[in-house]
C-alpha positions in Angstrom: 9.8 -12.1 5.3 12.5 -12.7 7.9 14.6 -15.6 7.9 14.6 -16.4 11.7 16.1 -20.2 11.0 18.6 -18.0 8.7 19.9 -15.4 11.0 19.4 -17.1 14.7 20.5 -20.7 13.3 22.8 -19.7 10.2 20.4 -22.3 8.0 20.1 -21.5 4.4 16.9 -21.9 2.8 15.7 -22.7 -0.9 14.6 -18.7 -1.6 17.6 -17.1 0.1 18.6 -16.0 -3.8 15.8 -13.5 -3.9 15.7 -13.0 -0.3 19.6 -12.0 0.1 20.7 -12.3 -3.4 22.1 -8.7 -3.6 24.1 -9.6 -0.2 27.4 -7.5 -1.0 30.1 -6.6 1.7 31.0 -3.3 2.2 29.3 0.3 2.3 28.1 1.3 -0.8 26.1 -2.7 -1.1 22.6 -1.7 -2.5 19.4 -3.3 -0.8 17.3 -5.8 -2.3 14.5 -3.1 -1.5 16.1 -0.7 -3.6 17.7 -1.7 -6.1 15.7 0.3 -9.0 15.8 -3.1 -11.7 14.2 -5.5 -9.0 11.0 -7.8 -10.5 8.3 -8.8 -8.3 6.8 -11.5 -6.5 3.4 -11.5 -7.9 0.4 -12.6 -6.0 -2.3 -13.3 -8.3 -5.1 -13.4 -6.8 -6.5 -16.0 -9.3 -10.5 -16.2 -7.3 -12.2 -14.5 -4.9 -14.2 -17.7 -4.2 -13.5 -19.3 -1.0 -15.4 -22.1 1.2 -13.7 -20.4 4.7 -14.7 -17.2 5.9 -11.6 -16.1 7.7 -12.1 -13.2 10.5 -8.7 -11.8 8.7 -9.0 -12.3 5.4 -7.8 -9.4 3.6 -9.5 -10.2 0.1 -12.7 -10.6 2.1 -13.4 -13.7 0.3 -16.6 -16.1 0.8 -18.5 -18.7 -1.2 -19.2 -17.1 -4.3 -17.6 -16.3 -7.8 -17.0 -12.8 -7.9 -18.0 -11.7 -11.4 -15.3 -10.4 -14.1 -12.5 -13.0 -13.3 -9.8 -13.0 -15.8 -10.7 -15.8 -18.0 -8.4 -18.6 -18.4 -6.6 -17.8 -21.9 -6.5 -14.1 -20.0 -4.9 -16.2 -17.4 -2.2 -17.7 -19.4 -1.3 -14.1 -21.5 -0.8 -13.3 -17.6 2.1 -15.6 -17.1 3.6 -15.3 -20.2 4.1 -11.8 -19.9 5.1 -12.1 -15.9 7.6 -14.4 -17.3 8.7 -12.1 -20.4 9.1 -9.5 -17.8 11.6 -11.5 -15.6 9.0 -12.1 -12.8 11.3 -15.0 -10.5 7.8 -16.5 -8.4 4.2 -16.6 -8.7 2.1 -17.2 -5.8 -1.1 -18.3 -6.6 -3.2 -16.9 -3.8 -7.4 -16.2 -3.5 -9.7 -16.5 -2.0 -9.1 -19.8 -2.1 -7.0 -20.6 -5.5 -7.6 -24.7 -5.5 -11.1 -23.7 -6.2 -10.5 -22.0 -9.7 -11.3 -24.5 -12.5 -7.6 -25.4 -14.7 -5.6 -24.1 -12.3 -2.9 -26.5 -12.2 -2.9 -25.9 -16.2 -1.8 -22.4 -15.1 0.2 -23.9 -12.5 2.2 -25.9 -14.8 2.1 -23.4 -17.6 3.6 -21.0 -15.6 5.9 -23.5 -14.4 7.1 -24.3 -17.6 7.9 -20.3 -18.6 10.6 -20.7 -15.7 8.5 -19.4 -13.1 8.6 -20.6 -9.4 4.8 -21.5 -8.9 3.8 -21.7 -5.0 0.0 -21.8 -4.1 -1.3 -19.6 -1.2 -4.7 -22.4 0.1 -6.1 -23.3 2.9 -5.8 -26.3 2.3 -8.7 -28.2 2.6 -8.8 -29.0 -0.6 -5.9 -30.8 -0.9 -6.2 -34.7 -1.5 -3.2 -36.8 -2.1 -4.4 -36.7 -5.8 -4.4 -33.1 -6.5 -0.9 -32.8 -4.3 0.3 -35.2 -6.6 -0.9 -33.5 -9.8 0.9 -30.5 -8.0 4.2 -31.8 -7.9 4.0 -33.5 -11.4 2.5 -29.5 -13.0 6.3 -28.2 -11.4 4.5 -26.4 -8.4 7.4 -25.9 -5.7 5.7 -24.9 -2.5 1.9 -25.3 -1.1 2.2 -23.0 2.1 -1.1 -24.1 3.8 -2.8 -21.4 6.3 -3.3 -22.8 10.0 -3.9 -20.4 13.1 -3.7 -22.7 16.0 -5.1 -26.1 16.7 -8.4 -27.2 16.7 -10.6 -24.5 18.6 -8.2 -21.5 17.8 -8.3 -22.7 14.0 -11.9 -23.4 13.4 -13.3 -20.3 15.2 -11.0 -18.3 13.4 -11.9 -19.5 9.8 -15.2 -19.3 10.6 -16.4 -23.4 9.3 -16.3 -26.5 12.1 -14.1 -29.0 11.1 -11.6 -26.7 9.4 -8.5 -27.6 11.4 -9.0 -31.9 10.3 -9.2 -31.2 7.1 -6.4 -28.7 6.3 -4.5 -30.8 8.9 -5.1 -33.6 5.8 -3.9 -30.9 3.7 -1.0 -30.7 4.5 -0.4 -35.1 4.7 -1.5 -35.0 1.7 1.4 -32.4 0.3 4.2 -34.4 3.1 2.6 -37.8 1.0 3.3 -36.8 -2.3 6.9 -35.3 -1.9 5.5 -31.8 -2.8 7.1 -29.2 -0.5 4.5 -27.1 2.5 4.7 -25.3 4.9 2.7 -23.6 7.4 0.7 -20.0 7.1 -0.2 -18.5 10.5 -1.1 -15.2 11.4 -0.6 -13.9 14.8 -3.4 -12.4 16.4 -4.4 -11.7 20.8 -7.2 -14.4 19.7 -4.3 -17.2 18.4 -0.9 -16.5 20.0 -1.2 -18.4 23.2 -0.8 -21.4 20.3 2.4 -20.4 18.9 4.0 -23.5 21.5 1.4 -25.8 20.2 1.7 -25.4 16.8 5.6 -25.6 17.1 5.1 -29.2 18.4 2.7 -29.5 15.6 5.5 -29.3 13.0 7.7 -31.6 14.9 5.3 -34.1 14.9 4.3 -33.8 11.2 7.8 -33.4 9.9 6.6 -30.3 8.2 9.8 -28.5 7.0 8.7 -24.8 7.1 6.3 -22.4 9.2 5.4 -18.7 8.4 4.6 -16.3 11.2 2.6 -13.8 9.9 1.7 -10.8 11.7 -1.5 -9.6 11.0 -2.4 -6.6 8.8 -5.6 -4.8 8.8 -7.1 -5.0 5.4 -10.6 -6.5 3.8 -12.0 -8.5 7.1 -8.8 -7.7 9.1 -9.6 -4.1 9.3 -12.4 -5.1 12.0 -9.3 -7.1 14.0 -7.4 -3.5 14.5 -9.2 -3.1 18.0 -10.2 -6.3 19.7 -7.7 -8.4 17.9 -4.1 -6.3 17.8 -1.2 -7.5 19.9 0.3 -4.9 22.7 3.9 -4.0 21.2 4.9 -5.7 24.8 3.3 -9.3 23.3 4.6 -8.9 19.9 7.7 -8.9 21.6 6.9 -12.2 23.5 5.6 -13.8 20.5 8.8 -13.4 18.2 11.3 -14.6 21.4 9.0 -17.7 22.1 9.5 -18.4 17.9 13.2 -17.6 18.3 13.3 -20.3 21.2 11.3 -22.8 19.8 13.2 -22.1 16.1 16.5 -22.5 17.9 15.3 -25.4 19.8 14.2 -27.0 16.6 17.8 -27.3 15.1 19.8 -27.9 18.4 17.8 -31.1 18.5 18.5 -31.7 14.9 15.4 -30.8 13.3 16.0 -28.3 11.0 12.8 -26.4 10.2 12.9 -23.0 8.5 11.2 -20.6 10.7 10.0 -17.0 9.2 8.5 -13.8 10.1 6.6 -12.0 7.8 4.1 -8.5 7.9 6.3 -6.8 10.3 10.0 -6.0 9.3 10.6 -4.5 12.9 11.7 -7.7 13.9 14.5 -8.1 11.5 16.2 -5.1 14.3 14.8 -6.8 17.1 16.2 -9.8 16.3 19.7 -8.4 15.6 19.7 -6.8 18.8 19.0 -10.3 20.6 21.7 -11.8 18.6 24.3 -9.1 19.9 23.5 -9.8 23.5 22.9 -13.6 23.0 25.5 -14.6 20.2 27.3 -12.1 19.2 29.2 -14.7 16.6 25.9 -14.6 14.4 25.4 -10.7 14.5 27.7 -9.7 12.2 26.2 -12.1 9.6 22.4 -11.1 10.4 23.5 -7.6 9.7 25.1 -8.2 6.7 22.2 -10.2 5.8 19.2 -8.0 6.5 20.8 -4.8 4.7 21.0 -6.9 1.8 17.3 -7.7 2.2 16.4 -4.3 2.6 13.0 -5.1 4.4 9.8 -4.2 3.4 9.3 -4.0 -0.5 5.5 -3.2 -1.4 5.4 -2.0 -4.9 8.6 -2.7 -5.7 9.6 -6.7 -4.9 6.2 -8.0 -4.4 3.2 -7.2 -6.1 -0.5 -8.2 -6.7 -2.7 -8.7 -9.3 -6.2 -9.1 -8.2 -8.8 -11.7 -10.0 -10.2 -8.9 -11.8 -7.1 -8.1 -13.1 -6.2 -5.1 -11.4 -2.6 -4.1 -10.2 -2.2 -3.4 -6.4 1.5 -2.4 -4.5 0.7 -5.2 -2.7 -2.2 -8.2 -1.6 -2.8 -5.9 1.4 -3.1 -2.9 -0.3 -6.5 -3.5 -2.4 -8.3 -0.3 -2.5 -4.9 1.0 -4.8 -5.6 1.2 -8.0 -2.0 0.7 -10.2 -3.2 0.1 -13.7 -5.3 -3.2 -15.4 -3.4 -5.7 -17.1 -6.4 -6.1 -19.2 -5.7 -2.7 -20.4 -1.8 -3.1 -20.4 1.4 -5.3 -19.4 1.9 -6.4 -15.9 5.3 -5.3 -17.3 4.3 -1.7 -18.9 2.4 -1.1 -15.5 5.0 -2.1 -12.9 8.2 -1.1 -15.2 7.9 2.7 -15.2 5.5 4.1 -13.1 5.1 7.7 -12.2 7.0 9.5 -10.2 3.6 11.1 -8.5 2.1 7.8 -8.3 1.3 5.6 -5.3 4.1 3.1 -7.3 6.5 6.4 -8.0 6.7 7.2 -4.4 6.6 3.8 -2.5 10.3 3.1 -4.8 11.5 6.5 -2.8 9.6 6.4 0.2 12.2 7.9 2.2 11.6 10.9 0.6 8.1 11.0 2.5 8.4 9.3 5.8 7.6 10.8 8.9 8.3 10.8 12.6 9.8 8.2 13.6 10.5 5.6 11.0 12.5 9.1 9.5 14.9 9.1 11.8 14.9 5.3 12.6 18.7 4.3 13.0 17.8 0.6 10.9 15.8 2.3 8.2 18.1 0.7 6.4 16.8 -3.1 7.3 13.2 -2.1 7.7 12.8 0.3 4.9 9.8 2.0 7.1 7.5 -1.6 7.6 4.3 -1.7 6.1 2.5 1.7 5.1 -0.7 0.2 4.2 -0.7 -0.5 8.3 0.2 3.2 8.8 -2.5 4.3 6.6 -5.2 1.7 7.8 -4.2 2.8 11.5 -2.9 6.6 11.4 -5.0 7.6 8.2 -1.1 8.3 6.9 0.8 6.3 4.2 3.8 7.9 5.6 3.0 8.0 9.1 5.2 5.1 11.2 3.6 1.8 11.1 1.8 1.7 14.9 3.1 -2.0 15.4 6.7 -1.6 15.1 7.4 -2.5 18.8 11.3 -1.3 18.9 11.2 1.7 21.7 12.9 5.0 21.4 16.2 3.8 22.7 16.4 1.0 20.0 15.9 3.4 17.4 18.1 5.9 18.5 20.9 6.6 15.8 
């Protein structure tokens, strides 16, 4: 994640300790992405079932229960293992996690074991009562997917009326005092709605919004051609996000704004700051270097509904082990050097082309390897969605 509001406006956020906790001045600082002892944020896709059918769904979910999902008791054991291993955050995702039976109990158990618990949800099932139950269970945050206003959102989500149900879910969280934010996945079809969604955030008093760059996994693989943004359009979208974030902060509305899944945004923002706000640029550079860029296979991991462990939630075809056979900590803690996890943690040995020679490698860490694999058929090739020019990355 790239903290637009933190880098451009200096606004601190609740998870800055995770994002920049290793920040130490000096030439020998070790970034979070490169720390060998770093414990991962874990995404648990606790069910495959979902009531929507989103075009860009990385898990290819639909409204059917998947066979082999971890039982409730197996889920409790997984949570105990994650807590014992020192995982700081558990993100319950899906499918739609709120369709999993007794998921509030699982969330409460995780919070009781000291994990920060968040939900990634489409929001359509979030009634005021359920939002209050999640709050009381110790859930820290609900990230609700919303991909534009009603026309864009309902088309991308595949179900008429989804937008209104989702907005009701956002309002339920706000009313219950459960921290809530929006998750907007940028595609060619909805990039024009970014400004309107900022207006919605301001009008509804929503404290956080994350803009996700599209990753070509699951059903999203089919969007690589028709919905992939050109580099110039991506730059324009990021520029608009920066401008609208600054405007909110100038007006006394300090919304937390982040971009996700394209660490090119970090150096791109830094270059903008050096031109437009040099007084912020050095601090931004320090924070970006402390964060260290993409950490798939290190600082973030995924457990699927059947217990399979993946380097991140998008790399679902990569099987790193199964928590039914070995604890997560044993799978994650000491992977064989020639395994995918082992190579991801030494990725600089394998990167090729522009990534290998880029001046911003300490800030980006080679971006998303799964996107390079999807589009270039080579996990170590340059990420094709890096939109910096050759001049901007030159040493």
